[in-house]
VOTI-751781 format. One record per atom (N, C-alpha, C, O): atom name; z negated, y negated, x negated. Coordinates in nm, 2 decimals, m for minus. Each point is the difference from the previous one (the first is absolute). Example, Ala and Ser with C-alpha at 12.3 -4.5 7.8 and 13.67 -1.06 7.14 Angstrom:
BEGIN
+------+--------+--------+--------+
: atom :      w :      v :      u :
+------+--------+--------+--------+
:    N :  m0.78 :   0.57 :  m1.32 :
:   CA :   0.00 :  m0.12 :   0.09 :
:    C :   0.00 :  m0.12 :  m0.09 :
:    O :  m0.07 :   0.00 :  m0.10 :
:    N :   0.14 :  m0.11 :   0.14 :
:   CA :   0.00 :  m0.11 :  m0.09 :
:    C :  m0.08 :  m0.11 :   0.08 :
:    O :  m0.01 :  m0.11 :  m0.05 :
+------+--------+--------+--------+
% end
This chain:
BEGIN
+------+--------+--------+--------+
: atom :      w :      v :      u :
+------+--------+--------+--------+
:    N :  m1.88 :  m0.44 :  m0.69 :
:   CA :  m0.01 :  m0.10 :   0.09 :
:    C :   0.13 :  m0.07 :   0.07 :
:    O :   0.00 :  m0.06 :   0.10 :
:    N :   0.12 :   0.08 :  m0.19 :
:   CA :   0.14 :  m0.05 :   0.01 :
:    C :   0.10 :   0.09 :   0.08 :
:    O :   0.10 :  m0.03 :   0.06 :
:    N :  m0.18 :   0.19 :  m0.11 :
:   CA :   0.06 :   0.08 :   0.12 :
:    C :  m0.02 :  m0.02 :   0.10 :
:    O :   0.11 :   0.00 :   0.06 :
:    N :  m0.24 :  m0.04 :   0.02 :
:   CA :  m0.02 :   0.01 :   0.14 :
:    C :   0.06 :  m0.03 :   0.08 :
:    O :   0.01 :   0.06 :   0.10 :
:    N :   0.05 :  m0.20 :  m0.14 :
:   CA :   0.11 :  m0.06 :   0.13 :
:    C :   0.12 :   0.12 :  m0.02 :
:    O :   0.05 :   0.02 :   0.11 :
:    N :   0.03 :   0.07 :  m0.21 :
:   CA :   0.03 :   0.09 :   0.01 :
:    C :  m0.04 :   0.12 :   0.11 :
:    O :   0.06 :   0.06 :   0.09 :
:    N :  m0.13 :  m0.06 :  m0.11 :
:   CA :  m0.10 :   0.14 :   0.14 :
:    C :  m0.03 :  m0.03 :   0.10 :
:    O :  m0.05 :   0.05 :   0.10 :
:    N :   0.07 :  m0.14 :  m0.12 :
:   CA :  m0.01 :  m0.06 :   0.17 :
:    C :   0.14 :  m0.04 :   0.08 :
:    O :   0.02 :  m0.02 :   0.12 :
:    N :   0.09 :   0.02 :  m0.24 :
:   CA :   0.12 :  m0.08 :   0.08 :
:    C :   0.03 :   0.20 :   0.02 :
:    O :  m0.03 :   0.02 :   0.12 :
:    N :   0.06 :   0.12 :  m0.18 :
:   CA :  m0.03 :   0.09 :   0.08 :
:    C :  m0.08 :   0.09 :   0.10 :
:    O :  m0.12 :   0.01 :   0.02 :
:    N :   0.23 :   0.06 :   0.05 :
:   CA :  m0.06 :   0.06 :   0.09 :
:    C :  m0.07 :   0.13 :  m0.09 :
:    O :   0.05 :   0.04 :  m0.11 :
:    N :  m0.18 :   0.03 :   0.19 :
:   CA :  m0.04 :   0.16 :  m0.09 :
:    C :   0.14 :   0.07 :   0.01 :
:    O :   0.04 :   0.02 :  m0.11 :
:    N :   0.01 :   0.02 :   0.18 :
:   CA :   0.13 :   0.11 :   0.02 :
:    C :   0.08 :  m0.05 :  m0.14 :
:    O :   0.08 :   0.08 :  m0.04 :
:    N :  m0.10 :  m0.22 :  m0.06 :
:   CA :   0.11 :  m0.02 :  m0.09 :
:    C :   0.10 :   0.14 :  m0.03 :
:    O :   0.11 :  m0.04 :  m0.02 :
:    N :  m0.11 :   0.16 :   0.00 :
:   CA :   0.08 :   0.06 :  m0.01 :
:    C :   0.05 :   0.05 :   0.14 :
:    O :   0.01 :   0.13 :   0.02 :
:    N :   0.02 :  m0.17 :   0.04 :
:   CA :   0.03 :   0.13 :   0.15 :
:    C :   0.15 :  m0.09 :   0.01 :
:    O :   0.03 :  m0.10 :  m0.07 :
:    N :   0.05 :   0.15 :   0.19 :
:   CA :   0.11 :  m0.03 :   0.04 :
:    C :  m0.03 :  m0.12 :   0.10 :
:    O :  m0.04 :   0.02 :   0.11 :
:    N :   0.08 :  m0.20 :  m0.21 :
:   CA :  m0.06 :  m0.09 :   0.09 :
:    C :   0.07 :   0.02 :   0.18 :
:    O :  m0.07 :  m0.04 :   0.09 :
:    N :   0.14 :   0.08 :  m0.08 :
:   CA :   0.03 :   0.01 :   0.17 :
:    C :  m0.11 :   0.11 :   0.08 :
:    O :  m0.04 :   0.00 :   0.11 :
:    N :  m0.02 :   0.13 :  m0.25 :
:   CA :  m0.13 :   0.02 :   0.17 :
:    C :  m0.10 :  m0.02 :  m0.09 :
:    O :  m0.08 :   0.09 :  m0.03 :
:    N :   0.06 :  m0.23 :  m0.02 :
:   CA :  m0.13 :  m0.07 :   0.02 :
:    C :  m0.01 :  m0.08 :   0.10 :
:    O :  m0.09 :  m0.08 :  m0.01 :
:    N :   0.16 :   0.06 :   0.10 :
:   CA :  m0.01 :  m0.09 :   0.13 :
:    C :  m0.02 :   0.09 :   0.07 :
:    O :   0.11 :   0.04 :   0.05 :
:    N :  m0.23 :   0.05 :   0.00 :
:   CA :  m0.01 :   0.06 :   0.06 :
:    C :   0.02 :  m0.04 :   0.14 :
:    O :   0.06 :   0.06 :   0.09 :
:    N :  m0.14 :  m0.20 :  m0.09 :
:   CA :  m0.02 :  m0.09 :   0.16 :
:    C :   0.11 :  m0.02 :   0.03 :
:    O :   0.01 :  m0.01 :   0.12 :
:    N :   0.14 :   0.01 :  m0.23 :
:   CA :   0.11 :  m0.09 :   0.12 :
:    C :   0.08 :   0.16 :   0.09 :
:    O :   0.01 :   0.12 :  m0.04 :
:    N :   0.02 :  m0.20 :   0.17 :
:   CA :   0.02 :   0.09 :   0.04 :
:    C :   0.20 :  m0.03 :   0.04 :
:    O :   0.05 :   0.07 :   0.08 :
:    N :   0.02 :  m0.15 :  m0.14 :
:   CA :   0.10 :   0.05 :  m0.03 :
:    C :   0.10 :  m0.05 :  m0.08 :
:    O :  m0.06 :  m0.04 :  m0.10 :
:    N :   0.20 :   0.01 :   0.08 :
:   CA :   0.03 :   0.03 :  m0.16 :
:    C :   0.01 :  m0.24 :   0.03 :
:    O :   0.00 :  m0.07 :  m0.10 :
:    N :  m0.01 :   0.04 :   0.18 :
:   CA :  m0.03 :  m0.15 :   0.00 :
:    C :  m0.16 :  m0.03 :  m0.09 :
:    O :   0.00 :  m0.09 :  m0.09 :
:    N :  m0.12 :   0.16 :   0.11 :
:   CA :  m0.11 :   0.03 :   0.01 :
:    C :   0.03 :   0.03 :  m0.16 :
:    O :  m0.02 :  m0.08 :  m0.09 :
:    N :   0.07 :   0.19 :   0.08 :
:   CA :  m0.01 :   0.06 :  m0.19 :
:    C :   0.04 :  m0.10 :  m0.10 :
:    O :  m0.05 :  m0.04 :  m0.10 :
:    N :   0.16 :   0.00 :   0.18 :
:   CA :   0.10 :  m0.12 :  m0.07 :
:    C :  m0.05 :  m0.06 :  m0.12 :
:    O :   0.01 :   0.01 :  m0.12 :
:    N :  m0.12 :  m0.11 :   0.27 :
:   CA :  m0.11 :  m0.09 :  m0.04 :
:    C :  m0.11 :   0.02 :  m0.08 :
:    O :  m0.06 :  m0.07 :  m0.08 :
:    N :   0.06 :   0.21 :   0.11 :
:   CA :  m0.12 :   0.01 :  m0.07 :
:    C :   0.05 :   0.06 :  m0.16 :
:    O :  m0.10 :  m0.01 :  m0.08 :
:    N :   0.18 :   0.04 :   0.04 :
:   CA :   0.05 :   0.03 :  m0.12 :
:    C :   0.06 :  m0.11 :  m0.06 :
:    O :   0.03 :   0.02 :  m0.12 :
:    N :   0.00 :  m0.10 :   0.17 :
:   CA :   0.06 :  m0.23 :  m0.04 :
:    C :  m0.15 :   0.01 :  m0.03 :
:    O :  m0.03 :   0.05 :  m0.11 :
:    N :  m0.08 :  m0.08 :   0.19 :
:   CA :  m0.13 :  m0.04 :  m0.05 :
:    C :  m0.07 :   0.04 :  m0.15 :
:    O :  m0.07 :  m0.06 :  m0.08 :
:    N :   0.13 :   0.22 :   0.10 :
:   CA :  m0.09 :   0.09 :  m0.13 :
:    C :   0.14 :  m0.04 :  m0.13 :
:    O :  m0.02 :   0.05 :  m0.11 :
:    N :   0.09 :  m0.11 :   0.12 :
:   CA :   0.12 :  m0.02 :  m0.09 :
:    C :  m0.02 :  m0.14 :  m0.03 :
:    O :   0.04 :  m0.03 :  m0.11 :
:    N :  m0.11 :  m0.10 :   0.23 :
:   CA :  m0.03 :  m0.12 :  m0.07 :
:    C :  m0.10 :   0.05 :  m0.13 :
:    O :   0.03 :   0.01 :  m0.11 :
:    N :  m0.16 :   0.03 :   0.17 :
:   CA :  m0.11 :   0.09 :  m0.09 :
:    C :   0.07 :   0.03 :  m0.14 :
:    O :  m0.03 :  m0.03 :  m0.11 :
:    N :   0.11 :   0.10 :   0.15 :
:   CA :   0.00 :   0.08 :  m0.13 :
:    C :   0.01 :  m0.10 :  m0.11 :
:    O :  m0.06 :  m0.01 :  m0.11 :
:    N :   0.20 :  m0.11 :   0.17 :
:   CA :   0.08 :  m0.10 :  m0.06 :
:    C :  m0.12 :  m0.05 :  m0.06 :
:    O :  m0.03 :   0.03 :  m0.12 :
:    N :  m0.05 :  m0.11 :   0.19 :
:   CA :  m0.13 :  m0.09 :  m0.07 :
:    C :  m0.03 :   0.09 :  m0.07 :
:    O :   0.11 :  m0.01 :  m0.05 :
:    N :  m0.18 :   0.14 :  m0.02 :
:   CA :  m0.02 :   0.04 :  m0.05 :
:    C :   0.02 :   0.04 :  m0.15 :
:    O :  m0.08 :   0.02 :  m0.09 :
:    N :   0.28 :  m0.02 :   0.10 :
:   CA :   0.06 :   0.00 :  m0.16 :
:    C :   0.00 :  m0.06 :  m0.01 :
:    O :  m0.03 :  m0.03 :  m0.11 :
:    N :   0.06 :  m0.11 :   0.20 :
:   CA :  m0.02 :  m0.15 :  m0.09 :
:    C :  m0.12 :  m0.02 :  m0.08 :
:    O :   0.01 :  m0.03 :  m0.12 :
:    N :  m0.16 :   0.07 :   0.21 :
:   CA :  m0.12 :   0.01 :  m0.07 :
:    C :   0.02 :   0.07 :  m0.13 :
:    O :  m0.02 :  m0.07 :  m0.10 :
:    N :   0.05 :   0.19 :   0.09 :
:   CA :  m0.04 :   0.11 :  m0.12 :
:    C :   0.17 :  m0.07 :  m0.08 :
:    O :   0.00 :  m0.10 :  m0.07 :
:    N :   0.06 :   0.13 :   0.08 :
:   CA :   0.09 :  m0.09 :  m0.08 :
:    C :  m0.05 :  m0.13 :  m0.06 :
:    O :   0.01 :   0.00 :  m0.13 :
:    N :  m0.06 :  m0.11 :   0.20 :
:   CA :  m0.07 :  m0.11 :  m0.08 :
:    C :  m0.10 :   0.05 :  m0.12 :
:    O :   0.00 :  m0.04 :  m0.11 :
:    N :  m0.11 :   0.18 :   0.17 :
:   CA :  m0.08 :   0.03 :  m0.11 :
:    C :   0.06 :   0.04 :  m0.11 :
:    O :  m0.05 :  m0.02 :  m0.11 :
:    N :   0.19 :   0.09 :   0.15 :
:   CA :   0.06 :   0.06 :  m0.13 :
:    C :   0.05 :  m0.08 :  m0.09 :
:    O :   0.03 :   0.04 :  m0.12 :
:    N :   0.01 :  m0.22 :   0.19 :
:   CA :   0.04 :  m0.07 :  m0.12 :
:    C :  m0.10 :  m0.02 :  m0.06 :
:    O :  m0.01 :  m0.04 :  m0.12 :
:    N :  m0.09 :   0.05 :   0.19 :
:   CA :  m0.12 :  m0.07 :  m0.10 :
:    C :  m0.04 :   0.06 :  m0.09 :
:    O :  m0.04 :  m0.06 :  m0.10 :
:    N :   0.05 :   0.22 :   0.10 :
:   CA :   0.01 :   0.07 :  m0.13 :
:    C :   0.07 :  m0.01 :  m0.10 :
:    O :  m0.02 :   0.01 :  m0.12 :
:    N :   0.12 :  m0.03 :   0.18 :
:   CA :   0.16 :   0.01 :  m0.07 :
:    C :  m0.03 :  m0.14 :  m0.06 :
:    O :  m0.05 :   0.01 :  m0.11 :
:    N :   0.06 :  m0.11 :   0.13 :
:   CA :  m0.07 :  m0.14 :  m0.10 :
:    C :  m0.05 :   0.00 :  m0.07 :
:    O :   0.02 :  m0.06 :  m0.10 :
:    N :  m0.18 :   0.19 :   0.16 :
:   CA :  m0.07 :  m0.03 :  m0.12 :
:    C :   0.02 :   0.07 :  m0.12 :
:    O :  m0.03 :  m0.03 :  m0.11 :
:    N :   0.10 :   0.19 :   0.19 :
:   CA :   0.03 :   0.08 :  m0.14 :
:    C :   0.09 :  m0.04 :  m0.05 :
:    O :   0.03 :   0.07 :  m0.09 :
:    N :   0.10 :  m0.22 :   0.11 :
:   CA :   0.07 :  m0.04 :  m0.13 :
:    C :  m0.08 :  m0.09 :  m0.07 :
:    O :  m0.02 :   0.02 :  m0.12 :
:    N :  m0.05 :  m0.13 :   0.19 :
:   CA :  m0.11 :  m0.06 :  m0.10 :
:    C :  m0.05 :   0.04 :  m0.11 :
:    O :  m0.02 :  m0.07 :  m0.10 :
:    N :  m0.01 :   0.22 :   0.14 :
:   CA :  m0.11 :   0.05 :  m0.14 :
:    C :   0.08 :   0.08 :  m0.08 :
:    O :  m0.03 :   0.04 :  m0.11 :
:    N :   0.15 :  m0.01 :   0.17 :
:   CA :   0.10 :   0.04 :  m0.11 :
:    C :   0.08 :  m0.09 :  m0.09 :
:    O :   0.03 :   0.02 :  m0.11 :
:    N :   0.01 :  m0.14 :   0.19 :
:   CA :   0.05 :  m0.15 :  m0.02 :
:    C :   0.17 :   0.08 :   0.00 :
:    O :   0.07 :  m0.04 :  m0.09 :
:    N :  m0.02 :   0.13 :   0.17 :
:   CA :   0.13 :   0.00 :  m0.01 :
:    C :   0.02 :  m0.06 :   0.18 :
:    O :  m0.08 :  m0.07 :   0.04 :
:    N :   0.17 :   0.11 :   0.01 :
:   CA :   0.02 :  m0.05 :   0.14 :
:    C :   0.11 :   0.08 :   0.03 :
:    O :   0.11 :  m0.02 :  m0.04 :
:    N :  m0.16 :   0.15 :   0.12 :
:   CA :   0.11 :   0.09 :   0.01 :
:    C :  m0.13 :   0.04 :   0.15 :
:    O :   0.02 :  m0.03 :   0.12 :
:    N :  m0.11 :   0.08 :  m0.16 :
:   CA :  m0.06 :   0.07 :   0.18 :
:    C :  m0.02 :  m0.08 :   0.13 :
:    O :  m0.03 :   0.06 :   0.10 :
:    N :   0.05 :  m0.20 :  m0.09 :
:   CA :  m0.02 :  m0.11 :   0.12 :
:    C :   0.18 :   0.04 :   0.03 :
:    O :   0.04 :   0.04 :   0.11 :
:    N :   0.02 :  m0.06 :  m0.18 :
:   CA :   0.18 :  m0.02 :   0.03 :
:    C :   0.07 :   0.14 :   0.03 :
:    O :   0.09 :   0.01 :   0.07 :
:    N :  m0.15 :   0.10 :  m0.14 :
:   CA :   0.05 :   0.11 :   0.05 :
:    C :  m0.06 :   0.07 :   0.16 :
:    O :   0.07 :   0.06 :   0.08 :
:    N :  m0.20 :  m0.08 :  m0.07 :
:   CA :  m0.01 :   0.01 :   0.09 :
:    C :   0.03 :  m0.08 :   0.16 :
:    O :   0.00 :   0.05 :   0.11 :
:    N :   0.03 :  m0.18 :  m0.16 :
:   CA :   0.03 :  m0.08 :   0.08 :
:    C :   0.21 :   0.08 :   0.02 :
:    O :   0.08 :   0.00 :   0.10 :
:    N :  m0.06 :   0.03 :  m0.19 :
:   CA :   0.14 :   0.03 :   0.03 :
:    C :  m0.02 :   0.17 :   0.13 :
:    O :   0.06 :   0.02 :   0.10 :
:    N :  m0.15 :   0.04 :  m0.18 :
:   CA :  m0.01 :   0.11 :   0.10 :
:    C :  m0.02 :  m0.01 :   0.15 :
:    O :   0.05 :   0.07 :   0.09 :
:    N :  m0.14 :  m0.19 :  m0.08 :
:   CA :  m0.06 :  m0.05 :   0.15 :
:    C :   0.16 :  m0.01 :   0.06 :
:    O :   0.05 :   0.05 :   0.10 :
:    N :   0.00 :  m0.14 :  m0.21 :
:   CA :   0.14 :  m0.01 :   0.08 :
:    C :   0.07 :   0.10 :   0.03 :
:    O :   0.09 :  m0.01 :   0.09 :
:    N :  m0.09 :   0.08 :  m0.13 :
:   CA :   0.16 :   0.13 :   0.03 :
:    C :  m0.13 :   0.10 :   0.07 :
:    O :   0.04 :   0.09 :   0.07 :
:    N :  m0.20 :  m0.11 :  m0.09 :
:   CA :  m0.03 :   0.12 :   0.16 :
:    C :   0.05 :  m0.02 :   0.11 :
:    O :   0.05 :   0.07 :   0.09 :
:    N :  m0.07 :  m0.21 :  m0.13 :
:   CA :   0.02 :  m0.09 :   0.18 :
:    C :   0.14 :   0.09 :   0.04 :
:    O :   0.02 :   0.09 :   0.09 :
:    N :   0.05 :  m0.16 :  m0.18 :
:   CA :   0.19 :   0.12 :   0.02 :
:    C :  m0.04 :   0.12 :   0.06 :
:    O :   0.00 :   0.01 :   0.13 :
:    N :  m0.05 :   0.09 :  m0.22 :
:   CA :   0.02 :   0.09 :   0.08 :
:    C :  m0.09 :   0.04 :   0.08 :
:    O :   0.00 :   0.11 :   0.03 :
:    N :  m0.12 :  m0.21 :   0.01 :
:   CA :  m0.08 :   0.06 :   0.14 :
:    C :   0.09 :   0.00 :   0.13 :
:    O :  m0.02 :   0.09 :   0.08 :
:    N :   0.15 :  m0.21 :  m0.07 :
:   CA :   0.06 :  m0.04 :   0.06 :
:    C :   0.11 :   0.09 :   0.00 :
:    O :   0.03 :   0.04 :   0.11 :
:    N :   0.03 :   0.01 :  m0.21 :
:   CA :   0.12 :   0.08 :   0.00 :
:    C :  m0.06 :   0.13 :   0.05 :
:    O :   0.01 :   0.04 :   0.11 :
:    N :  m0.06 :   0.01 :  m0.17 :
:   CA :  m0.11 :   0.14 :   0.02 :
:    C :  m0.03 :   0.00 :   0.19 :
:    O :   0.03 :   0.10 :   0.07 :
:    N :  m0.11 :  m0.22 :   0.01 :
:   CA :  m0.01 :   0.05 :   0.14 :
:    C :   0.14 :  m0.06 :   0.08 :
:    O :   0.02 :   0.01 :   0.13 :
:    N :   0.07 :  m0.06 :  m0.22 :
:   CA :   0.08 :  m0.01 :   0.07 :
:    C :   0.12 :   0.19 :   0.02 :
:    O :   0.07 :   0.05 :   0.09 :
:    N :  m0.10 :  m0.03 :  m0.20 :
:   CA :   0.07 :   0.17 :   0.02 :
:    C :  m0.10 :   0.10 :   0.08 :
:    O :   0.04 :   0.10 :   0.04 :
:    N :  m0.16 :  m0.14 :  m0.03 :
:   CA :  m0.08 :   0.05 :   0.10 :
:    C :   0.03 :  m0.01 :   0.12 :
:    O :   0.04 :   0.09 :   0.07 :
:    N :  m0.05 :  m0.24 :  m0.01 :
:   CA :   0.06 :  m0.09 :   0.10 :
:    C :   0.19 :   0.10 :   0.02 :
:    O :   0.04 :   0.05 :   0.10 :
:    N :   0.00 :  m0.05 :  m0.21 :
:   CA :   0.15 :   0.09 :   0.03 :
:    C :   0.00 :   0.11 :   0.04 :
:    O :   0.11 :   0.05 :   0.03 :
:    N :  m0.22 :   0.03 :  m0.02 :
:   CA :   0.00 :   0.17 :   0.02 :
:    C :  m0.06 :  m0.03 :   0.13 :
:    O :  m0.07 :   0.10 :   0.02 :
:    N :   0.07 :  m0.15 :   0.05 :
:   CA :  m0.06 :  m0.03 :   0.13 :
:    C :   0.15 :   0.01 :   0.09 :
:    O :   0.00 :   0.05 :   0.11 :
:    N :   0.10 :  m0.09 :  m0.16 :
:   CA :   0.17 :   0.01 :   0.07 :
:    C :  m0.03 :  m0.14 :   0.09 :
:    O :   0.08 :   0.01 :   0.09 :
:    N :  m0.16 :  m0.13 :  m0.06 :
:   CA :  m0.01 :  m0.08 :   0.11 :
:    C :  m0.10 :   0.05 :   0.05 :
:    O :  m0.02 :  m0.06 :   0.10 :
:    N :  m0.06 :   0.13 :  m0.11 :
:   CA :  m0.04 :   0.07 :   0.11 :
:    C :  m0.19 :  m0.09 :   0.13 :
:    O :   0.02 :  m0.12 :  m0.04 :
:    N :  m0.04 :   0.11 :   0.06 :
:   CA :  m0.11 :  m0.09 :   0.06 :
:    C :  m0.11 :  m0.02 :  m0.12 :
:    O :  m0.03 :  m0.11 :  m0.04 :
:    N :  m0.02 :   0.24 :  m0.02 :
:   CA :  m0.10 :  m0.02 :  m0.10 :
:    C :   0.03 :  m0.01 :  m0.16 :
:    O :  m0.06 :   0.06 :  m0.09 :
:    N :   0.21 :  m0.17 :   0.08 :
:   CA :   0.02 :  m0.05 :  m0.09 :
:    C :  m0.08 :  m0.13 :  m0.10 :
:    O :  m0.02 :  m0.01 :  m0.12 :
:    N :   0.00 :  m0.07 :   0.24 :
:   CA :  m0.08 :  m0.07 :  m0.04 :
:    C :  m0.16 :   0.02 :  m0.05 :
:    O :  m0.05 :  m0.05 :  m0.10 :
:    N :   0.01 :   0.13 :   0.19 :
:   CA :  m0.16 :   0.02 :  m0.09 :
:    C :   0.04 :   0.09 :  m0.13 :
:    O :  m0.04 :  m0.05 :  m0.10 :
:    N :   0.12 :   0.16 :   0.10 :
:   CA :   0.02 :   0.02 :  m0.09 :
:    C :   0.05 :  m0.04 :  m0.15 :
:    O :  m0.02 :   0.07 :  m0.10 :
:    N :   0.07 :  m0.16 :   0.11 :
:   CA :   0.01 :  m0.15 :  m0.09 :
:    C :  m0.12 :  m0.01 :  m0.04 :
:    O :  m0.02 :   0.06 :  m0.10 :
:    N :  m0.09 :  m0.14 :   0.18 :
:   CA :  m0.09 :  m0.07 :   0.00 :
:    C :  m0.10 :   0.08 :  m0.08 :
:    O :  m0.05 :  m0.03 :  m0.11 :
:    N :   0.04 :   0.17 :   0.19 :
:   CA :  m0.11 :   0.10 :  m0.04 :
:    C :   0.05 :   0.01 :  m0.12 :
:    O :  m0.09 :  m0.04 :  m0.07 :
:    N :   0.22 :   0.07 :  m0.04 :
:   CA :   0.05 :  m0.02 :  m0.10 :
:    C :  m0.06 :  m0.10 :  m0.08 :
:    O :  m0.07 :   0.02 :  m0.10 :
:    N :   0.11 :  m0.10 :   0.14 :
:   CA :   0.00 :  m0.17 :  m0.08 :
:    C :  m0.25 :   0.03 :  m0.05 :
:    O :  m0.07 :   0.00 :  m0.11 :
:    N :   0.02 :   0.02 :   0.27 :
:   CA :  m0.18 :   0.06 :  m0.04 :
:    C :   0.01 :   0.10 :  m0.11 :
:    O :  m0.06 :  m0.04 :  m0.10 :
:    N :   0.11 :   0.17 :   0.09 :
:   CA :  m0.04 :   0.10 :  m0.07 :
:    C :   0.04 :  m0.09 :  m0.17 :
:    O :  m0.08 :  m0.01 :  m0.10 :
:    N :   0.22 :  m0.04 :   0.09 :
:   CA :  m0.01 :  m0.01 :  m0.11 :
:    C :  m0.09 :  m0.12 :  m0.07 :
:    O :  m0.05 :   0.03 :  m0.11 :
:    N :   0.03 :  m0.15 :   0.17 :
:   CA :  m0.08 :  m0.08 :  m0.02 :
:    C :  m0.16 :   0.01 :  m0.02 :
:    O :  m0.08 :  m0.09 :  m0.03 :
:    N :   0.07 :   0.22 :   0.07 :
:   CA :  m0.15 :   0.04 :  m0.01 :
:    C :   0.01 :   0.06 :  m0.16 :
:    O :  m0.09 :   0.01 :  m0.07 :
:    N :   0.20 :   0.03 :   0.04 :
:   CA :   0.00 :   0.09 :  m0.11 :
:    C :   0.05 :  m0.09 :  m0.11 :
:    O :   0.00 :   0.03 :  m0.12 :
:    N :   0.03 :  m0.15 :   0.16 :
:   CA :   0.04 :  m0.10 :  m0.14 :
:    C :  m0.13 :  m0.04 :   0.02 :
:    O :  m0.03 :  m0.02 :  m0.12 :
:    N :  m0.11 :  m0.01 :   0.21 :
:   CA :  m0.12 :  m0.03 :  m0.04 :
:    C :  m0.04 :   0.08 :  m0.08 :
:    O :  m0.05 :  m0.06 :  m0.10 :
:    N :   0.05 :   0.17 :   0.09 :
:   CA :  m0.05 :   0.04 :  m0.05 :
:    C :   0.02 :  m0.01 :  m0.17 :
:    O :  m0.09 :   0.02 :  m0.09 :
:    N :   0.22 :  m0.04 :   0.07 :
:   CA :   0.11 :  m0.01 :  m0.13 :
:    C :  m0.03 :  m0.12 :  m0.08 :
:    O :   0.02 :   0.00 :  m0.12 :
:    N :  m0.11 :  m0.12 :   0.21 :
:   CA :  m0.01 :  m0.06 :  m0.07 :
:    C :  m0.12 :  m0.07 :  m0.05 :
:    O :  m0.02 :  m0.07 :  m0.09 :
:    N :  m0.05 :   0.14 :   0.22 :
:   CA :  m0.20 :   0.03 :  m0.04 :
:    C :   0.03 :   0.08 :  m0.10 :
:    O :  m0.09 :  m0.07 :  m0.04 :
:    N :   0.12 :   0.16 :  m0.05 :
:   CA :   0.03 :   0.13 :  m0.10 :
:    C :   0.04 :  m0.13 :  m0.11 :
:    O :  m0.08 :  m0.05 :  m0.09 :
:    N :   0.20 :   0.00 :   0.11 :
:   CA :   0.05 :  m0.08 :  m0.12 :
:    C :  m0.08 :  m0.11 :  m0.06 :
:    O :   0.01 :  m0.03 :  m0.12 :
:    N :  m0.15 :  m0.06 :   0.23 :
:   CA :  m0.06 :  m0.06 :  m0.04 :
:    C :  m0.18 :   0.09 :  m0.07 :
:    O :  m0.08 :  m0.03 :  m0.09 :
:    N :   0.08 :   0.10 :   0.15 :
:   CA :  m0.12 :   0.10 :  m0.03 :
:    C :   0.05 :   0.04 :  m0.20 :
:    O :  m0.07 :   0.08 :  m0.07 :
+------+--------+--------+--------+
% end
């Protein structure tokens, strides 16, 4: 049941290049808006997945009597955000300031966010 929200937040073509999923878009502006909306949905999915993983980590810490899983998960999430932002800026830099830079950065953030959702849900299981 808790995964239903995550399924609804993703488009069916979760593994495709996000900009290619914007088949109705006919301009770079429309593609940029489309991938921007995807990024918003993916960010919501990352947040929801993180909450699920936090709950699992807290339960694990309670069962083991140790307080390590939850703090480790929080630290990993903070570093992941830095990695995502830095990696996607590097992707954007590879466009040499061209008109597709913003779309490339946002698409990168969508792709990495989708992967993070899977990682967080795997942690929770």
